[in-house]
C-alpha positions as CSV (number, residue, x, y, z in Angstrom):
1,M,0.0,0.0,0.0
2,G,1.4,3.4,-1.0
3,Y,1.2,6.7,0.7
4,A,-1.9,8.9,0.1
5,A,-1.6,12.5,1.2
6,P,-4.4,13.5,3.6
7,L,-5.5,16.5,1.4
8,K,-8.9,16.9,3.0
9,D,-7.3,17.1,6.4
10,M,-4.6,19.6,5.3
11,L,-7.2,21.8,3.6
12,F,-9.4,21.6,6.7
13,C,-6.5,22.9,8.8
14,M,-5.8,25.7,6.4
15,R,-9.4,26.7,6.2
16,E,-10.6,26.3,9.8
17,L,-7.4,26.6,11.9
18,V,-5.2,29.0,9.9
19,G,-8.0,31.0,8.3
20,L,-6.2,31.0,4.9
21,E,-9.1,32.8,3.1
22,T,-9.2,35.6,5.6
23,M,-5.4,35.9,5.5
24,A,-5.5,36.1,1.7
25,Q,-8.2,38.8,1.9
26,Q,-6.4,40.9,4.5
27,L,-2.8,40.7,3.4
28,P,-2.2,42.1,-0.1
29,A,0.9,40.1,-0.6
30,F,-1.2,36.9,-0.3
31,A,-4.3,38.0,-2.3
32,D,-3.9,35.2,-4.7
33,A,-3.0,32.6,-2.1
34,G,-6.4,31.5,-0.9
35,L,-7.9,28.0,-0.6
36,D,-8.1,27.5,-4.4
37,T,-4.3,28.1,-4.7
38,A,-3.6,25.9,-1.6
39,Q,-5.7,23.1,-3.0
40,A,-4.0,23.2,-6.4
41,V,-0.5,23.3,-4.8
42,L,-1.4,20.4,-2.4
43,E,-2.8,18.3,-5.2
44,A,0.3,18.7,-7.3
45,A,2.6,18.1,-4.3
46,A,0.6,15.0,-3.4
47,K,1.1,13.6,-6.9
48,F,4.8,14.2,-6.7
49,I,5.2,12.7,-3.2
50,E,2.9,9.7,-3.9
51,S,4.5,8.8,-7.3
52,V,8.2,9.8,-6.8
53,V,9.2,10.2,-3.2
54,A,7.1,7.6,-1.3
55,P,8.1,4.6,-3.4
56,L,11.7,5.3,-2.5
57,N,11.0,4.5,1.2
58,R,11.4,0.8,0.6
59,Q,14.6,1.4,-1.4
60,G,15.9,3.5,1.4
61,D,15.3,0.7,3.9
62,L,16.9,-1.9,1.7
63,H,19.8,0.2,0.4
64,P,20.5,3.0,2.9
65,P,23.0,5.7,2.2
66,V,26.6,4.8,3.0
67,F,29.5,7.0,3.9
68,E,32.7,5.4,2.4
69,Q,36.1,6.9,2.0
70,G,34.9,10.4,2.5
71,K,32.0,10.1,0.1
72,V,28.3,9.5,0.5
73,R,26.7,6.8,-1.7
74,M,23.0,7.6,-1.9
75,T,20.1,5.2,-2.1
76,P,19.3,4.5,-5.8
77,G,16.6,6.8,-7.0
78,F,17.1,9.6,-4.5
79,K,19.3,11.7,-6.7
80,T,16.7,11.7,-9.5
81,A,13.9,12.5,-7.0
82,W,15.9,15.4,-5.6
83,Q,16.5,16.7,-9.2
84,Q,12.8,16.5,-9.9
85,F,12.0,18.3,-6.7
86,G,14.3,21.2,-7.8
87,Q,13.0,21.2,-11.3
88,G,9.4,21.3,-10.1
89,G,10.2,24.4,-8.0
90,W,9.0,22.9,-4.8
91,Q,11.9,24.4,-2.7
92,G,10.8,27.9,-3.7
93,L,7.1,27.9,-2.9
94,Q,7.5,30.5,-0.1
95,H,10.5,32.3,-1.3
96,P,10.3,35.8,-3.0
97,V,9.6,35.9,-6.7
98,A,12.8,38.0,-7.2
99,Y,14.8,34.9,-6.2
100,G,12.8,32.4,-8.3
101,G,10.2,31.6,-5.7
102,Q,6.4,31.8,-5.8
103,A,6.0,34.0,-2.7
104,L,3.3,31.8,-1.2
105,P,2.5,31.8,2.5
106,K,4.6,29.4,4.6
107,T,1.3,27.7,5.5
108,I,1.1,26.5,1.9
109,G,4.9,26.0,1.4
110,A,5.1,23.7,4.4
């Protein structure tokens, strides 16, 4: 059984606990970062995690990283997953647009 991101729970927390819609309405910098944006980002992130990252858990258990002669040998597949993470822009969700980010609230970026 693979990992399934708890999207409904995450969106509930953003809506009911954080008040993401209110924040988007009250803070001009986050005017476009309401629940619709959060849902779109979370759905895309879930696809990436469920299809790319989660399947590596078993590989990580069977072939953990090893430090040998001053070098780290990574679990097969992790380098490619990390490259896809970077290419997808996931590391920049909450960083300023001027630096290649998307300037989303940390609530969505986390």
